[in-house]
Structure formats: structure tokens, C-alpha cells
C-alpha positions in Angstrom: -11.3 -21.3 20.8 -13.9 -23.5 22.3 -16.0 -25.9 20.2 -19.1 -23.8 20.8 -17.4 -20.6 19.7 -17.8 -19.5 16.1 -14.6 -20.0 14.1 -15.1 -16.9 12.0 -14.9 -13.2 12.2 -17.7 -11.1 10.8 -17.0 -7.9 8.9 -20.6 -6.7 8.8 -20.3 -4.5 11.8 -20.7 -0.8 11.6 -17.9 1.3 13.1 -17.9 5.0 13.9 -15.4 7.2 12.1 -11.8 6.8 13.3 -12.4 3.4 14.9 -11.5 0.9 12.2 -13.8 0.7 9.2 -14.4 3.7 6.9 -16.1 4.5 3.7 -14.1 3.5 0.6 -12.6 5.9 -1.9 -15.0 8.0 -3.9 -17.6 8.0 -1.2 -18.2 11.5 0.2 -19.3 12.1 3.7 -21.2 15.2 2.8 -22.8 16.7 -0.3 -22.2 20.3 0.8 -20.0 22.3 -1.5 -16.5 22.9 -0.2 -16.7 20.0 2.3 -16.7 16.9 0.2 -12.9 16.9 -0.1 -12.6 16.5 3.7 -13.7 12.9 3.4 -10.6 11.9 1.5 -9.0 10.5 4.7 -12.0 8.3 5.1 -11.0 6.4 2.0 -7.8 5.2 3.7 -8.4 1.7 5.1 -7.2 1.1 8.7 -6.3 3.2 11.8 -4.0 1.0 13.9 -0.3 0.7 14.6 0.4 4.5 14.3 -1.6 5.1 11.1 -4.2 7.1 13.1 -1.4 9.4 14.3 -0.2 9.8 10.7 -3.6 10.9 9.5 -3.9 13.4 12.4 -0.6 14.9 11.2 -2.0 15.1 7.7 -5.0 17.0 9.0 -2.7 19.4 10.9 -0.3 20.2 8.1 -2.6 20.1 5.0 -4.1 23.6 5.4 -0.7 25.1 5.5 1.9 25.7 2.7 4.6 23.9 4.7 6.9 21.5 2.8 6.3 17.8 3.9 8.8 15.0 3.8 7.1 11.5 3.9 9.2 8.6 4.8 8.4 4.9 4.9 9.2 1.5 3.3 8.3 0.7 -0.2 4.6 -0.1 -0.6 3.4 1.7 2.6 1.2 4.2 0.7 3.4 7.4 0.6 1.7 8.6 -2.6 -1.7 8.1 -1.0 -0.7 10.3 2.0 0.7 12.9 -0.3 -2.6 12.9 -2.2 -4.5 13.3 1.1 -2.3 16.4 2.0 -3.2 18.0 -1.3 -6.9 17.1 -1.2 -7.2 18.6 2.3 -5.3 21.8 1.4 -6.6 25.1 0.0 -5.0 24.0 -3.3 -7.2 21.0 -3.7 -8.9 22.6 -6.8 -5.5 22.9 -8.5 -3.1 20.4 -10.0 -1.0 17.9 -8.0 1.9 17.1 -10.2 3.8 13.8 -9.5 7.3 12.7 -10.5 9.1 9.6 -9.4 12.8 10.7 -9.3 14.0 7.1 -9.4 12.2 6.4 -12.7 13.8 9.1 -14.7 17.4 8.8 -16.1 19.8 11.2 -14.3 20.6 13.0 -17.5 16.9 13.8 -18.1 15.8 14.6 -14.6 16.8 18.3 -14.7 14.7 18.8 -17.8 11.7 16.9 -16.2 11.9 19.2 -13.1 12.6 22.6 -14.7 11.8 22.2 -18.4 14.0 23.3 -21.4 14.0 25.6 -24.3 14.1 24.5 -27.9 17.7 23.5 -28.9 18.9 23.3 -25.3 20.4 19.9 -26.0 20.3 17.3 -28.8 16.8 16.1 -29.3 15.2 19.2 -27.7 13.0 20.0 -30.7 10.5 22.3 -28.9 10.1 24.1 -25.6 8.9 22.0 -22.7 7.6 23.1 -19.3 9.0 21.2 -16.3 7.1 19.8 -13.3 7.7 22.8 -11.2 6.1 25.1 -13.8 3.2 22.7 -14.4 2.5 22.6 -10.6 2.3 26.4 -10.3 -0.6 27.2 -7.9 -0.9 23.6 -6.8 1.3 20.9 -5.3 4.4 19.0 -6.5 5.0 15.5 -5.2 8.5 14.2 -5.7 8.7 10.6 -4.9 12.0 8.8 -4.1 13.7 12.2 -3.5 16.7 10.3 -2.2 17.5 9.2 -5.8 18.1 12.8 -7.1 21.7 13.1 -8.3 24.0 15.1 -5.9 24.9 17.6 -8.7 21.2 18.5 -9.2 20.4 19.0 -5.6 21.6 22.7 -5.3 19.2 23.7 -8.1 16.4 21.8 -6.5 17.2 23.5 -3.1 16.9 26.9 -4.8 13.6 26.0 -6.5 12.1 24.7 -3.2 13.4 27.6 -1.1 13.1 30.6 -3.4 10.3 29.3 -5.7 12.3 30.3 -8.8 14.4 28.5 -11.4 15.5 28.7 -15.1 14.7 26.3 -17.8 17.6 24.5 -19.5 19.0 26.7 -22.2 17.3 29.9 -20.8 18.6 32.8 -18.7 15.1 34.0 -17.8 14.0 33.3 -14.2 10.6 31.7 -13.7 8.8 32.3 -10.5 6.2 29.8 -9.2 4.0 29.2 -6.2 4.3 25.5 -5.5 3.5 23.4 -2.4 6.3 20.8 -2.1 5.7 17.3 -0.9 8.6 14.8 -1.0 8.8 11.1 -0.2 11.5 8.5 0.2 12.2 5.0 1.5 15.8 5.8 2.0 17.6 6.9 5.2 18.5 10.4 4.3 20.5 11.2 7.4 22.7 8.2 6.7 23.0 9.4 3.1 24.1 12.8 4.4 26.9 11.2 6.5 28.0 9.3 3.4 28.0 12.5 1.3 25.2 11.3 -1.0 22.6 13.9 0.0 22.9 17.6 0.8 22.3 18.5 4.4 20.8 21.9 3.6 18.3 20.3 1.1 17.3 17.8 3.8 16.6 20.5 6.3 14.5 22.4 3.7 12.5 19.4 2.9 12.1 18.1 6.4 10.0 21.1 7.6 7.2 18.7 8.5 8.2 15.0 8.6 5.7 12.2 8.4 6.8 8.6 9.0 4.4 5.9 7.7 4.5 2.6 9.7 5.2 -0.6 7.9 2.2 -3.0 7.5 3.8 -5.5 10.0 3.5 -2.8 12.6 -0.2 -2.5 12.2 -1.3 -6.1 11.8 -4.8 -5.3 13.2 -5.5 -3.5 9.9 -4.7 -6.5 7.7 -8.1 -8.2 8.0 -9.7 -4.9 6.9 -7.3 -4.6 4.0 -7.9 -8.2 3.0 -11.6 -7.8 3.1 -11.4 -4.6 1.0 -9.1 -6.0 -1.7 -11.1 -9.3 -2.0 -14.4 -7.4 -2.3 -13.0 -4.9 -4.8 -11.2 -7.4 -7.0 -14.1 -9.9 -6.9 -16.3 -7.2 -8.4 -13.7 -6.4 -11.1 -13.1 -10.0 -12.1 -16.7 -11.1 -11.8 -16.0 -13.5 -9.0 -18.6 -14.5 -6.3 -16.3 -14.8 -3.3 -18.3 -14.7 -0.1 -16.1 -16.3 2.6 -12.4 -16.4 3.6 -11.1 -19.4 5.7 -10.1 -18.2 9.2 -6.7 -19.9 9.0 -6.0 -18.1 5.7 -6.8 -14.8 7.5 -4.5 -15.8 10.4 -1.6 -16.6 8.1 -2.1 -13.4 6.2 -2.2 -11.4 9.4 1.0 -13.0 10.7 3.0 -12.8 7.5 5.8 -10.1 7.6 4.8 -8.5 4.2 8.1 -6.9 3.4 6.5 -5.2 0.4 3.8 -3.9 2.7 0.3 -3.0 1.4 1.4 -3.3 -2.2 2.6 -6.9 -1.7 -0.6 -7.8 0.2 -2.8 -6.3 -2.6 -0.9 -8.2 -5.3 -1.1 -11.5 -3.4 -4.9 -11.0 -2.8 -5.3 -10.3 -6.6 -3.6 -13.7 -7.3 -5.8 -15.4 -4.8 -9.0 -14.0 -6.3 -7.8 -15.1 -9.8 -7.4 -18.7 -8.4 -10.7 -18.7 -6.6 -13.5 -20.2 -8.7 -16.1 -20.7 -6.0 -17.5 -18.7 -3.1 -14.5 -19.3 -0.8 -11.2 -17.5 -1.2 -8.5 -20.0 -2.3 -5.2 -18.2 -1.4 -1.9 -20.0 -2.1 -0.8 -19.4 1.5 1.6 -22.4 1.6 3.8 -20.5 -0.9 4.3 -17.5 1.4 7.1 -19.3 3.1 9.0 -19.7 -0.1 8.5 -16.0 -0.9 9.9 -15.0 2.5 12.6 -17.5 3.6 14.1 -15.2 6.2 11.2 -14.6 8.5 11.5 -12.5 11.6 9.4 -15.0 13.6 10.8 -18.4 14.6 10.4 -21.1 11.9 8.4 -23.3 14.3 5.7 -20.6 14.4 5.3 -20.7 10.6 5.4 -24.4 10.5 2.6 -24.6 13.0 0.6 -22.2 11.0 1.3 -24.0 7.8 0.4 -27.3 9.3 -2.9 -25.9 10.6 -3.7 -24.4 7.2 -3.1 -27.7 5.4 -5.1 -29.7 8.0 -8.0 -27.3 7.7 -8.0 -27.6 3.9 -8.0 -31.4 4.2 -10.9 -31.3 6.7 -12.8 -29.0 4.4 -12.2 -31.4 1.6 -13.4 -34.3 3.8 -9.9 -35.8 3.6 -9.7 -35.7 -0.2 -6.2 -34.7 -1.4 -6.4 -34.5 -5.2 -9.1 -33.9 -7.7 -11.9 -31.4 -7.9 -12.6 -29.9 -4.5 -9.6 -31.6 -3.0 -7.2 -30.0 -0.6 -4.5 -29.5 -3.3 -7.0 -27.5 -5.4 -8.1 -25.5 -2.4 -4.5 -24.6 -1.6 -3.6 -24.0 -5.3 -0.9 -26.6 -5.0 0.1 -29.6 -7.1 -0.9 -33.0 -5.6 2.7 -34.1 -5.3 3.7 -30.8 -3.7 1.0 -31.1 -1.1 1.9 -34.7 -0.3 5.6 -33.7 0.1 4.6 -30.9 2.5 2.4 -33.3 4.4 5.3 -35.7 4.8 7.6 -33.0 6.0 5.1 -31.7 8.6 4.2 -35.3 9.6 0.5 -34.9 8.8 -1.4 -38.2 9.0 -5.0 -39.1 8.3 -5.7 -39.0 12.0 -5.0 -35.3 12.0 -7.7 -34.4 9.5 -10.2 -37.3 9.7 -12.5 -35.5 12.1 -14.9 -32.8 10.8 -14.9 -29.7 12.9 -18.1 -28.8 14.7 -17.9 -25.1 14.1 -18.0 -23.2 10.8 -14.7 -23.2 8.9 -15.1 -19.9 7.1 -16.1 -16.3 7.9 -18.3 -14.2 5.6 -16.9 -11.5 3.5 -18.3 -8.0 4.1 -19.2 -7.1 0.6 -21.2 -4.1 1.7 -18.1 -2.3 3.0 -16.7 -2.3 -0.5 -19.7 -1.5 -2.6 -19.0 2.2 -2.7 -16.9 3.3 -5.7 -13.2 4.0 -5.7 -9.9 2.7 -4.5 -8.2 2.9 -1.1 
């Protein structure tokens, strides 16, 4: 970047739909009855790295009653995609019932799915409807479907395929009309080969598969997500953050984010908590410790880390400790920062010059002023 070029990226541009920036959750693109739900996809931040194709698939399958199997790493937003499918379907005025199969003990999962009668087992003091029955007429989202015990899978297959089942302790068959949406971060074909997942159940669930890309596969969306989370969390916490250092954004964009959007959101929340002024103070020097086995060469990270620290020292006019010092800006102890400086061979000559161009870029607060979450 030349000295004359601005050293920041602005987020106050206006983009047309499907080109990058979209209205945030809760903002409807129309006030006409029966059309407001169609704006749900516009609440999803980003359109790069295959996400646009995913949203196109959602628009195609949502109006049908087809079973959908969503796959993707933890934290990629599988539940959000499931919600979009329901909101764009003819069932959007009915319930969408959710169940995380990994969060329920195996012995209770059958009762959670299909319900039970009073006295069906010890502790069953009253009749209880299961998730299938509660979702009648609407949609049922089963997250982490790969964690369902093998012995329960035949009953689930029958419920999905025939839309009928019996409560525990009852011989009466209950018929329902449920749109099934399942999700998993596991490799189900591999589980089939290992005998841990039924092949017939997989084929019944995999009618319309949707694979969500990992965040590292759509890095161009990261600046938008950072901008969104900073704006949203700043409002919630009463912060007045207006700028994000460009080197901070660069490091965030290049980080692998193995926990995907969830990890990024949690990190930004911590950064907003640490930021007391108008500039985001993200503890980016600690990202290396949280991800010791990076996919990129160590030298690439060290170069970025060195640049971040030098930028912080320049912004602090060479001051290391104390109020407004580089250690405070990086949310590090003075001794920790000095140790990192020695390891990276950073001397006073490296940060004594003050840059001629701006060292921060403004935060687009307008993009996050509409209500709702992404």
C-alpha cells in the first residue's frame, strides 16, 4: 500500500442485494402481508465462499416438504439455515420444534422424540408429548442427528418415512404431518461404514443435502461479520467503538477460526468488553496460543503478529506500558509484550516513525442499527 493510499477500509458503502451487505435480522424488505418472511435470507451476513450457493439451495427446497440434511462444521450456522428453510416454507406460520440430539442422554432421547404415557417408566408421572407430536403441521429440526443411538434409529426412520409412531408405554399409533430438517457435523457415510449409523436412515434424511462452508473458506465475509458483531455488541454493552485497526482486521481475516462463526463472535465479544475507547482493542496476539497448529506456515503468522505489535507501538507513540500504551491496546501484560518483542526482534527503530496515513478504519454503525441478530 502506498503512503498516499488510505490505510483503512470503509463499511459505509451501500450494496445491492446478494452482493455482500444485507439488512440485519428483524428488518423486513416489505410491509406487504405474506411477503415479509421472504426477507429472512437477508438477515444472514455474507455471500462469499459458497454461501451464496447454499442460500440459493435454501430458496429452492424451502417451498417443498422435502427432508433436508444440513452438514457442516460446528459453529457454521446450521441452525440458522434450518430456520431459514422453515421461514421460507408454507409452514412458516406454524411451529419449528428443535432438539439437539447430542444434548439429551441416550436413555431419555426416545421419550423426547416420541413422548410417553403416564407410568411408562420410573419417574413418568404424567403423559408427555414428544417433539414429533409438538411439531405436527410445522417443522422439526434435529441437530446433531449423528449422535442418535443406533438402537433408536429404526423407530426414527419409521417416523420420518411413515409420519407415524407410538408414545412410550402406548399401543396407539399417532399420525403427524412434520417437515423434517436434520443437521450434523459428523461424516455420516463414514459412520455407516463403521456400523454406527443406519444406511437406510441416511438415505431417507439425505433427500436434499446442503453443505455449509467453513468460515475459513469464505474469508471475504469476515470483515462484514466483524463489523456486524462489533456494532451489535457495542450497542448491547454501551460501548462507543467507532474504528477497528486495519492490522486487527487483517489478522482476524487470516485466522483459521476452527470454531467458525461462533468462535469469531465469542472473540469479538471479548474484544468489545476490553475496549474502553472508540477503537476496538482485540487481544489478537493471543490467537496464536489458541490455535497452535495453524494451517499456514508459522512465518506468516509471525509476520502478522510482528506487524500488529509494531502498529500498536506506533499508535501509542512508542509507549509500551501505562495508560494508552501498546500493552493496554493489545490487552497484554507489559512483561508479556516485552517478551514477544524480544522474540520477534522488535527494536525502537521499527516503531519510532509515525505513519503518514490513517491507522484505523471507521466502523459502519449504520449497517447494524436495524434490530435483530444474524
